[in-house]
C-alpha positions in Angstrom: -55.0 -10.4 25.7 -53.3 -10.9 29.0 -51.0 -13.9 29.0 -49.9 -16.2 31.8 -46.8 -15.4 33.7 -43.6 -17.5 33.1 -41.6 -17.4 36.3 -37.9 -18.4 35.8 -36.3 -16.7 38.8 -36.5 -19.3 41.5 -33.0 -18.6 42.8 -34.3 -15.2 43.9 -37.5 -16.6 45.5 -40.2 -19.1 44.7 -44.0 -19.0 44.8 -45.5 -20.8 47.9 -46.9 -24.1 46.9 -50.7 -24.3 47.2 -50.4 -27.1 49.7 -47.9 -25.2 51.7 -50.0 -22.0 51.6 -53.0 -24.1 52.8 -50.9 -25.5 55.7 -49.9 -21.9 56.7 -53.4 -20.7 56.5 -54.6 -23.7 58.6 -52.0 -22.9 61.2 -53.1 -19.3 61.3 -56.8 -20.3 61.7 -56.5 -23.4 63.9 -53.0 -23.8 65.4 -52.5 -20.2 66.3 -51.2 -21.0 69.8 -47.8 -19.8 71.1 -45.5 -22.8 71.2 -44.2 -21.6 74.6 -47.6 -21.7 76.2 -48.4 -24.6 78.4 -52.1 -25.0 77.6 -53.4 -27.4 75.0 -53.4 -24.9 72.1 -49.7 -24.1 72.9 -48.8 -27.7 73.1 -50.4 -28.4 69.7 -48.4 -25.5 68.3 -45.2 -26.8 69.7 -45.9 -30.2 68.3 -46.2 -28.7 64.8 -42.9 -26.9 65.3 -41.1 -30.1 66.4 -42.6 -32.1 63.6 -41.2 -29.5 61.2 -37.8 -29.8 62.9 -37.9 -33.6 62.7 -38.7 -33.4 58.9 -35.7 -31.0 58.5 -33.4 -33.3 60.5 -34.4 -36.2 58.3 -33.7 -34.4 55.1 -30.5 -32.8 56.2 -29.0 -35.7 58.1 -28.3 -33.4 61.1 -27.7 -36.2 63.5 -27.0 -34.9 67.0 -26.3 -31.4 65.7 -28.7 -28.6 66.6 -31.2 -27.2 64.2 -32.5 -23.8 65.0 -35.3 -22.0 63.2 -34.5 -18.5 62.0 -36.1 -15.7 60.0 -34.0 -16.7 56.9 -30.5 -17.0 55.5 -29.1 -13.7 56.5 -29.9 -14.2 60.2 -28.5 -17.7 60.0 -25.3 -16.4 58.4 -25.0 -13.6 61.0 -25.5 -16.1 63.8 -22.9 -18.5 62.5 -20.3 -15.9 61.9 -20.9 -14.2 65.3 -20.6 -17.6 67.0 -17.4 -18.6 65.3 -15.7 -15.2 65.7 -16.6 -14.8 69.4 -15.1 -18.2 70.1 -12.0 -17.3 68.1 -11.6 -14.1 70.0 -11.9 -15.9 73.3 -9.1 -18.2 72.2 -6.9 -15.4 71.3 -6.2 -13.9 67.8 -2.7 -13.8 66.4 -1.4 -10.9 64.3 -1.3 -13.2 61.2 -5.0 -14.2 61.6 -7.3 -14.2 58.6 -10.9 -15.0 57.7 -11.5 -16.7 54.4 -14.6 -16.7 52.1 -15.2 -17.7 48.6 -14.8 -15.0 46.0 -18.2 -15.9 44.5 -20.0 -16.0 47.9 -23.3 -14.1 48.3 -22.6 -10.6 49.6 -24.3 -11.4 52.8 -21.2 -13.4 53.8 -18.3 -11.0 53.2 -20.2 -8.0 54.4 -21.1 -9.8 57.6 -17.5 -11.0 58.1 -16.2 -7.4 57.7 -18.9 -6.1 60.1 -18.2 -8.6 62.9 -14.5 -8.5 62.4 -14.6 -4.8 63.1 -17.2 -4.9 65.9 -15.4 -7.6 67.8 -12.0 -5.8 67.3 -10.3 -8.9 65.8 -8.5 -6.9 63.0 -8.1 -10.1 61.1 -7.4 -10.0 57.3 -10.6 -10.8 55.4 -9.5 -12.6 52.3 -11.4 -13.9 49.2 -10.6 -17.4 48.1 -10.0 -17.2 44.3 -12.0 -19.4 41.9 -11.2 -20.8 38.5 -13.1 -20.3 35.3 -15.5 -23.1 36.3 -16.2 -21.4 39.7 -14.3 -24.0 41.7 -12.4 -22.8 44.8 -8.6 -22.6 44.7 -7.5 -25.5 47.0 -3.9 -24.4 47.0 -4.9 -20.9 48.3 -7.0 -22.6 51.1 -4.1 -24.9 52.0 -1.8 -21.9 52.2 -4.0 -19.6 54.3 -6.1 -22.0 56.4 -3.4 -22.6 59.1 -3.9 -18.9 60.2 -7.7 -18.8 59.5 -10.2 -18.2 62.3 -13.2 -19.0 60.1 -13.7 -20.3 56.5 -16.9 -19.6 54.7 -17.9 -21.3 51.5 -21.1 -22.0 49.7 -22.5 -25.3 48.6 -24.2 -23.9 45.5 -23.7 -20.5 43.9 -26.9 -18.4 43.6 -26.0 -16.9 40.3 -24.4 -19.8 38.3 -25.7 -22.9 40.2 -22.0 -24.1 40.4 -21.6 -26.5 43.3 -18.5 -27.2 45.3 -17.3 -30.8 45.9 -17.8 -30.7 49.7 -15.9 -33.9 50.5 -12.8 -32.7 48.6 -13.1 -29.3 50.1 -13.4 -30.7 53.6 -10.3 -32.8 53.1 -8.4 -29.7 52.0 -9.5 -27.6 54.9 -9.0 -30.2 57.6 -5.6 -31.2 56.4 -4.5 -27.6 56.6 -6.3 -26.8 59.9 -8.3 -29.4 61.7 -9.7 -26.9 64.3 -10.8 -24.0 62.0 -14.4 -23.2 62.1 -16.2 -23.8 58.8 -19.5 -22.4 57.6 -21.2 -23.6 54.4 -24.0 -21.5 52.9 -26.5 -24.1 51.9 -29.3 -21.8 50.9 -29.3 -22.8 47.2 -28.5 -26.5 48.0 -31.8 -27.3 49.7 -33.6 -29.9 47.5 -30.8 -29.7 44.9 -27.8 -31.6 46.6 -27.8 -34.5 48.9 -26.7 -33.4 52.4 -25.7 -35.6 55.3 -24.4 -32.8 57.5 -23.6 -34.9 60.6 -21.2 -37.0 58.5 -19.2 -33.9 57.8 -17.1 -31.4 59.9 -19.2 -28.5 58.7 -19.8 -26.4 61.8 -22.6 -24.2 60.6 -25.0 -24.4 57.6 -27.8 -21.8 57.1 -30.9 -22.4 55.0 -33.8 -20.3 53.7 -37.4 -21.5 53.1 -38.5 -19.1 50.4 -35.9 -20.5 48.0 -37.9 -23.7 47.8 -41.6 -22.9 47.9 -42.0 -22.0 51.5 -42.9 -18.4 52.6 -40.4 -15.6 53.3 -39.4 -15.2 56.9 -38.5 -18.8 57.7 -35.1 -20.3 57.7 -32.9 -22.8 59.6 -29.4 -22.9 60.9 -27.6 -26.2 61.5 -24.9 -26.2 64.3 -22.6 -29.1 64.5 -22.5 -30.9 67.9 -19.8 -29.2 69.9 -19.5 -26.1 67.7 -19.5 -22.9 69.8 -22.7 -20.9 69.7 -23.5 -17.3 70.6 -27.2 -16.2 70.3 -27.6 -13.4 67.8 -31.0 -12.6 69.2 -31.5 -12.7 73.0 -34.8 -12.3 74.8 -37.4 -14.7 76.0 -35.3 -17.8 75.5 -37.2 -19.6 72.8 -35.5 -22.4 70.8 -33.8 -23.6 74.0 -32.2 -20.2 74.5 -30.5 -20.3 71.1 -32.8 -17.9 69.3 -35.3 -15.7 71.1 -38.6 -14.4 69.7 -42.0 -16.0 69.1 -41.7 -18.6 66.5 -43.2 -18.2 63.0 -45.6 -21.1 63.2 -47.5 -20.6 59.9 -44.3 -20.5 58.0 -43.0 -23.6 59.7 -46.3 -25.4 58.8 -45.7 -24.4 55.1 -42.0 -25.5 55.4 -43.0 -28.9 56.7 -45.0 -29.5 53.5 -41.9 -28.8 51.4 -39.7 -31.0 53.6 -42.2 -33.8 53.5 -42.1 -33.7 49.7 -38.3 -33.8 49.8 -38.4 -36.8 52.2 -41.0 -38.7 50.1 -43.5 -38.3 52.9 -45.9 -35.9 51.2 -48.9 -36.3 49.0 -46.8 -35.3 46.0 -43.2 -35.5 45.0 -40.8 -33.1 43.3 -39.4 -33.8 39.9 -36.2 -36.0 39.9 -32.8 -34.5 39.0 -32.6 -36.3 35.6 -35.8 -34.7 34.6 -34.6 -31.3 35.8 -31.4 -31.7 33.8 -33.6 -32.4 30.7 -35.7 -29.3 31.4 -32.6 -27.2 31.5 -31.3 -28.5 28.2 -34.8 -27.8 26.7 -34.5 -24.2 27.9 -31.0 -23.9 26.5 -32.2 -25.2 23.1 -35.1 -22.7 23.1 -32.6 -19.9 23.8 -30.4 -21.0 21.0 -33.3 -21.2 18.6 -34.5 -17.8 19.7 -31.2 -15.8 19.7 -28.9 -17.9 17.6 -25.6 -17.8 19.5 -25.9 -18.0 23.3 -22.8 -18.0 25.6 -23.0 -20.1 28.7 -21.4 -18.5 31.8 -20.8 -21.7 33.5 -20.4 -25.4 32.8 -23.4 -27.7 32.9 -21.1 -30.4 34.4 -20.6 -28.8 37.8 -23.8 -26.9 38.3 -27.2 -27.9 39.7 -29.7 -28.6 36.9 -32.1 -25.8 37.9 -29.9 -22.9 37.0 -28.8 -21.5 33.6 -26.6 -18.4 33.4 -26.0 -17.1 29.9 -25.3 -14.1 27.8 -26.5 -13.1 24.3 -23.8 -11.4 22.3 -24.7 -7.9 21.4 -27.3 -7.4 24.1 -26.9 -6.1 27.7 -28.6 -7.9 30.5 -31.0 -5.0 30.9 -32.1 -5.3 27.3 -32.9 -9.0 27.7 -34.6 -8.3 31.0 -36.8 -5.6 29.5 -37.6 -7.9 26.5 -38.6 -10.8 28.7 -40.5 -8.7 31.1 -42.6 -7.3 28.2 -43.3 -10.9 27.3 -44.3 -11.8 30.9 -41.2 -13.9 31.4 -39.4 -13.3 34.7 -35.7 -13.8 34.8 -32.8 -12.1 36.7 -29.5 -10.4 35.7 -27.8 -11.9 38.8 -28.4 -11.9 42.5 -31.7 -10.3 43.4 -29.9 -8.6 46.2 -27.5 -6.9 43.8 -29.8 -6.4 40.9 -28.9 -2.7 40.4 -25.2 -3.4 40.0 -23.8 -3.3 36.5 -22.0 -6.6 35.8 -21.7 -9.7 38.0 -18.9 -9.9 40.6 -19.4 -13.7 40.5 -18.6 -13.9 36.8 -15.8 -11.3 37.2 -14.2 -13.5 39.9 -14.4 -16.5 37.5 -12.4 -14.5 34.9 -15.1 -14.3 32.3 -14.9 -11.4 29.7 -16.5 -8.2 30.9 -19.1 -8.2 28.2 -20.4 -11.6 29.5 -20.6 -10.2 33.0 -22.5 -7.1 31.9 -24.8 -9.2 29.7 -25.5 -12.1 32.1 -29.0 -13.4 32.5 -29.9 -16.1 35.0 -32.8 -18.5 34.5 -33.7 -20.6 37.4 -36.6 -22.9 38.2 -37.5 -25.3 41.0 -38.2 -29.0 41.2 -42.0 -28.4 41.1 -41.8 -27.3 37.5 -44.1 -29.3 35.2 -43.7 -30.3 31.5 -46.5 -28.0 30.5 -44.8 -25.1 32.2 -41.6 -25.9 30.5 -43.2 -26.1 27.1 -45.0 -22.7 27.7 -41.7 -21.2 28.8 -39.8 -22.4 25.7 -42.6 -21.2 23.3 -42.7 -17.8 25.0 -38.9 -17.4 24.9 -38.9 -18.0 21.2 -41.8 -15.6 20.6 -40.3 -12.9 22.7 -37.0 -13.0 20.8 -38.8 -13.0 17.5 -40.1 -9.6 18.4 -36.5 -8.3 18.2 -36.9 -8.5 14.4 -39.4 -5.7 14.8 -36.5 -3.5 15.9 -34.0 -5.1 13.5 -32.0 -6.3 16.5 -32.2 -9.9 15.2 -32.4 -11.1 11.6 -35.9 -11.8 10.2 -36.7 -15.5 10.8 -38.7 -17.7 8.5 -42.0 -16.9 10.1 -41.5 -13.1 9.9 -41.9 -10.8 6.9 -40.7 -7.3 6.2 -44.2 -6.1 7.3 -43.2 -7.1 10.9 -40.3 -4.7 10.8 -40.5 -1.2 12.3 -39.2 1.2 9.7 -36.3 3.3 10.9 -36.9 7.0 10.4 -35.3 10.1 11.9 -32.8 10.2 14.7 -31.6 7.2 16.8 -29.1 7.6 19.7 -27.0 4.6 20.7 -24.8 4.7 23.8 -21.8 2.9 25.2 -20.7 4.0 28.7 -21.6 7.6 28.2 -20.3 7.8 24.6 -22.9 8.4 21.9 -23.3 7.3 18.3 -26.0 8.8 16.2 -28.0 7.5 13.2 -30.1 9.8 11.0 -32.4 8.2 8.4 -34.1 10.6 6.1 -37.9 9.8 6.2 -38.4 10.1 2.4 -35.2 8.9 0.7 -34.1 6.5 3.5 -30.6 7.8 3.1 -28.7 7.3 6.3 -25.9 9.0 8.2 -23.8 7.3 10.9 -22.1 9.9 13.2 -19.4 9.0 15.7 -19.6 5.2 15.4 -18.3 3.2 18.4 -16.6 -0.3 18.4 -19.0 -1.8 21.0 -21.9 -0.9 18.7 -20.5 -2.2 15.4 -22.7 -5.3 15.3 -25.8 -3.4 16.2 -25.1 -0.7 13.6 -24.5 -3.2 10.9 -27.6 -5.3 11.8 -29.8 -2.2 11.6 -28.3 -1.1 8.3 -28.7 -4.6 6.7 -32.1 -5.4 8.2 -33.5 -2.0 7.2 -31.7 -2.1 3.9 -30.6 1.4 4.5 -28.4 3.3 1.9 -25.6 4.7 4.0 -24.2 7.9 2.5 -21.8 8.8 5.2 -19.9 7.5 8.2 -18.5 10.6 9.9 -16.7 11.4 13.1 -17.1 14.8 14.6 -13.5 14.8 15.9 -10.4 12.7 16.4 -11.3 10.8 19.5 -8.8 11.3 22.2 -11.2 10.1 24.9 -12.6 7.0 23.1 -12.1 5.0 20.0 -13.9 5.5 16.7 -15.0 2.5 14.7 -15.4 4.4 11.4 -12.9 2.4 9.3 -14.4 -0.9 10.4 -18.0 0.2 9.6 -16.9 1.6 6.2 -15.1 -1.6 5.3 -18.0 -3.8 6.4 -20.5 -1.7 4.3 -18.1 -1.6 1.3 -18.2 2.1 1.1 -15.4 3.2 -1.3 -16.0 7.0 -1.4 -12.9 9.1 -0.9 -13.1 11.0 2.4 -11.1 12.9 4.9 -9.8 10.9 7.9 -13.0 12.0 9.8 -15.1 10.6 7.0 -16.2 13.9 5.3 -16.7 13.1 1.6 -14.3 14.8 -0.8 -17.2 15.0 -3.2 -18.9 17.6 -1.0 -20.3 20.7 -2.8 -20.6 24.2 -1.5 -23.6 26.4 -0.8 -24.4 29.7 0.9 -26.3 29.6 4.2 -26.7 32.6 6.5 -24.4 34.6 4.2 -21.5 32.1 4.6 -20.2 29.4 2.3 -20.3 25.9 3.6 -19.3 22.5 2.3 -22.4 20.2 2.3 -23.6 16.7 1.2 -27.2 16.1 0.3 -29.4 13.9 2.5 -32.6 13.3 0.6 -33.9 16.9 0.0 -31.9 18.2 2.9 -28.3 19.3 3.3 -25.7 18.4 5.9 -23.3 21.3 6.3 -19.8 21.0 7.7 -18.4 23.7 10.1 -14.8 23.5 11.4 -15.0 23.8 15.2 -11.5 23.4 16.6 -10.8 23.5 20.3 -11.7 20.2 21.9 -9.3 18.8 19.3 -7.8 20.7 16.4 -9.8 18.7 13.9 -13.2 19.0 15.5 -16.1 19.6 13.2 -19.9 20.3 13.6 -22.4 18.8 11.2 -25.5 20.9 10.7 -28.7 19.6 9.0 -31.0 22.0 7.3 -34.1 21.3 5.4 -35.0 22.2 1.8 -36.1 25.7 3.0 -32.8 26.3 4.7 -34.4 25.9 8.1 -32.2 24.5 10.9 -33.2 21.0 12.1 -30.4 20.0 14.4 -26.6 19.9 14.7 -24.1 17.1 15.6 -21.7 19.1 17.8 -19.3 16.3 19.0 -17.7 17.2 22.2 -17.7 21.0 21.7 -20.9 21.2 23.7 -22.2 18.5 26.0 -25.3 18.5 28.2 -24.1 20.2 31.4 -20.6 20.8 30.1 -18.3 22.0 27.3 -15.6 19.9 25.8 -12.4 19.0 27.4 -9.4 21.0 26.2 -6.6 19.2 27.8 -5.6 17.0 24.9 -2.3 17.6 23.1 -4.2 19.1 20.2 -6.7 21.1 22.3 -6.9 24.8 22.5 -9.1 26.5 25.1 -9.1 29.8 23.1 -10.1 27.9 19.9 -12.8 26.1 21.8 -14.3 29.3 23.1 -14.2 30.9 19.7 -15.9 27.8 18.2 -18.6 28.0 20.9 -19.2 31.7 20.1 -19.5 31.0 16.4 -21.8 28.0 16.9 -24.0 30.2 19.1 -24.2 32.9 16.4 -25.0 30.4 13.7 -27.4 28.0 15.6 -29.0 30.4 18.0 -30.5 29.5 21.3 -33.1 26.8 20.4 -31.4 24.5 17.9 -31.2 20.9 19.0 -27.6 20.0 19.8 -26.5 16.4 19.6 -23.3 15.6 21.5 -20.9 12.6 21.3 -21.0 12.1 25.1 -23.9 12.1 27.5 -22.8 11.3 31.0 -26.0 12.1 32.9 -28.8 10.9 30.6 -29.7 14.3 29.4 -29.7 13.0 25.7 -29.5 16.4 24.0 -29.3 20.1 24.7 -29.3 23.6 23.2 -27.6 26.9 24.0 -30.6 28.2 25.8 -30.6 25.3 28.2 -26.8 25.5 28.8 -26.7 29.2 29.2 -29.5 29.1 31.7 -27.6 26.6 33.8 -24.2 28.3 33.5 -23.9 32.1 34.0 -20.2 31.6 33.2 -20.9 30.2 29.8 -23.2 33.1 29.2 -20.4 35.5 30.0 -18.0 33.6 27.7 -20.5 33.7 24.8 -20.8 37.5 25.3 -17.1 38.2 25.8 -14.3 38.8 23.4 -11.6 36.1 23.9 -8.1 37.5 24.1 -5.5 34.8 24.4 -3.1 37.1 26.2 -5.7 37.8 28.8 -6.1 34.2 30.0 -4.1 31.4 31.4 -5.0 27.8 30.6 -4.5 25.3 33.5 -4.8 21.5 32.8 -6.8 19.6 35.4 -7.2 15.9 35.6 -10.4 15.9 33.4 -11.1 19.4 32.3 -9.4 22.6 31.2 -9.9 25.7 33.4 -9.6 29.2 32.0 -8.3 31.8 34.4 -7.5 35.5 34.1 -4.0 36.8 34.9 -4.9 37.2 38.5 -5.8 33.5 38.7 -9.5 34.0 39.0 -11.4 31.2 37.3 -13.4 32.3 34.3 -14.7 29.0 33.0 -14.3 25.3 33.7 -14.8 22.6 31.2 -17.6 21.1 33.3 -20.2 22.9 35.3 -23.1 21.7 37.3 -26.1 20.4 35.4 -29.5 21.7 36.4 -31.4 20.0 39.2 -33.7 18.4 36.7 -36.7 16.7 37.8 -38.2 19.3 40.2 -41.0 19.9 37.8 -41.7 16.3 37.0 -44.9 15.0 38.4 -45.3 11.3 39.4 -48.6 9.8 38.6 -50.2 6.7 40.1 -52.4 4.4 38.0 -55.5 6.2 39.3 -54.1 9.7 38.4 -53.2 8.5 34.9 -56.7 7.1 34.4 -58.2 10.5 35.5 -56.0 12.5 33.2 -56.8 10.3 30.2 -60.5 10.7 31.0 -60.4 14.5 31.4 -57.7 15.7 29.0 -58.0 14.6 25.4 -54.9 16.5 24.4 -52.6 14.7 26.8 -50.0 12.5 25.2 -48.9 9.2 26.7 -45.4 8.3 25.6 -44.3 4.7 26.1 -40.5 5.0 26.5 -39.8 1.3 26.0 -38.1 -0.1 22.9 -40.2 -0.9 19.9 -40.0 -4.7 20.5 -41.2 -4.3 24.1 -44.0 -2.0 23.0 -45.1 -4.5 20.3 -45.2 -7.3 22.8 -47.3 -5.7 25.5 -48.7 -2.3 24.9 -52.3 -1.9 26.0 -53.3 1.8 26.1 -54.5 2.8 22.6 -53.4 6.5 23.2 -49.8 5.5 23.8 -47.2 6.7 21.4 -44.0 4.7 21.3 -41.0 7.0 21.8 -38.0 4.8 23.0 -35.2 6.5 24.8 -33.0 5.8 21.8 -35.4 7.9 19.7 -36.2 10.7 22.2 -34.1 13.2 20.4 -36.0 12.4 17.2 -39.3 13.0 18.9 -38.1 16.4 20.2 -36.8 17.3 16.7 -40.0 16.2 15.0 -42.7 17.2 17.4 -41.8 20.9 17.8 -45.2 21.8 19.3 -45.1 19.0 21.9 -43.7 21.4 24.6 -47.2 23.0 24.9 -49.0 19.7 25.5 -49.3 17.6 28.7 -47.0 14.6 28.4 -47.1 11.5 30.5 -44.3 9.0 30.2 -44.5 5.3 31.1 -42.1 2.3 30.8 -41.7 -1.1 32.4 -40.8 0.0 35.9 -40.8 3.8 36.0 -37.0 4.1 35.7 -36.7 4.9 32.1 -39.7 7.2 32.1 -38.3 9.1 35.1 -35.0 9.6 33.2 -36.7 10.7 30.0 -39.1 13.1 32.0 -36.1 14.7 33.7 -34.4 15.2 30.3 -37.4 16.7 28.7 -38.0 19.0 31.7 -34.4 20.1 31.6 -34.9 20.9 27.9 -37.8 23.1 28.6 -40.9 20.9 28.6 -43.1 22.2 31.4 -46.1 19.9 31.7 -44.2 16.6 32.3 -45.3 13.6 34.3 -44.3 10.0 34.5 -46.1 6.9 35.9 -44.4 5.7 39.1 -43.8 2.0 38.9 -44.6 1.9 35.2 -46.5 -1.0 33.8 -45.4 -3.1 36.7 -47.9 -1.3 38.9 -50.3 -0.3 36.1 -50.9 -3.6 34.3 -54.4 -3.0 33.2 
């Protein structure tokens, strides 16, 4: 059944309050006049605008300062910066001049500063004011740099962490160092969260935005201190007393007035007080701790507004938690909504937090209109969402869950860390498990999977001595208490020998299958390939390490590398494995997931030539490049580079809309719909009965298992369309020809 939405991303934007929406609609229907018109309808419209301005003045304590309506925060920031820098230019700019901004400031500020600094030809140094681990500005730095500053930009409340600055202390620091410097304070996140008496300060400019506090998008305000210089950012018809031209957004002003009246205590209802909001935040934190166990706060609760909670869950990236919560209809953010595609948080980086916390950061934020019922629902949903992770064995089973709630692990699983790959293979019948190329960053996840699934691990094996990243084999072996005598790469000394394709190989049994070892020197002198064959000696797949990568061959510029040996290993692998065997590499830089020789040869004529040629060491010269080895003939002509261009995958991938998907499902019973989300997401919210759950982590297993799937129409879907597009491109690259994915994913196909 469809469940209610839990919205916890108020710092990005807020829903418009019903009373505010009603006021906006009323303005559109009845007070639609132009405030500049002199007839009665225009006079009524202007009166509404001025009543809104008066309510804003009352709340902000603007005194005799100007208050100009804008389209939002970015316009207000641009206007303030332009005004200050034009005035500074007119005064004259010294060669030592600088412009200061807080290192955790919203990107709208530093990017605007750099833009106008260049456009106005000031050539001032644009410097970030450092912050400490609590997010507080470095007053010593300000005192040192402010005497030469043209403008100082700080923020009242940080949008990612909710950390607020002590404005009185900051003002004292700035004015002692430079009484005349212009000062802008970004107050976007402060509205309704901090008391502001702007006229009692020396703040020159303060921008605000309505949509951060229950008003519509497209309305904002800019405070300008009396006597502060001003240059209009938008010229034209002279509205707003010539300060900001353009017909005013009256419906949005009507909605904003409702919010301001609530803040002033003049409305029909009031917002929740700050003590209650602080209690709400603690309740959310307790729910998170109950749900995930350990939760790492990325800021102090002592110097942050009570409506923001920024945290990280050890062992999970921010995207994983975002995907989990989205599947449970909980909306949170991984940082600033304006920088949501950036890995890691520059705010947390500036605060000096560990990189894992920055990359795992989740922001929960709510507004003062939150109710106790909404809070209770949010806490319950958080706990329920996290409990689904037991389904994937990413959290330990809690007291309410049984082993029946656990998704059995079977076949191949691919885990990644920054392009490096670790593979698990669990035999479907015996449950015997191999771990290939374990990585330090994945230690906890690997051990959790093994313990939760109660997997008998029979081998932890590296495919090569890792010159380009670190193995975690010894730590995994120690944690699992595996005492078997092995080579330093983890190949068991107990290995037996068998004949396969007329050659003798060492092997270890995996259920009724055999894992063969083939020495494959070249990338490193100890590189090995691990080949899995079934009980009929049929090839299943091969772990090829870095000998073959999707779109590349292994680097051969390590001290123990040999280009000649690498090419000889490639030729031997091709003879043994053929064109179609699934190759599983230890690196995947372009989300191709897997490959085979047929794919690689079709994309690289040079590789095809190498596989056909006879390698004569005397006939080639090896040249070391920064990242790859290049093989040349004696005349210096390039024969083969370590990396070559991957195919332009995706040209054959069709994008389906919701309507096209419905039509396909109605007309084609053989079509397969693959839900690319992780098992816990699928369990929380799958709705289409014909969906098969094939997570990205298990896409290789699907290809290895469903050998006839290439002939069937496949439609891929995920949360937003991003993962399904990636998987579709990978499958198309691998030779699947009837591939489509659903544009926008479940976000646009909810039903």
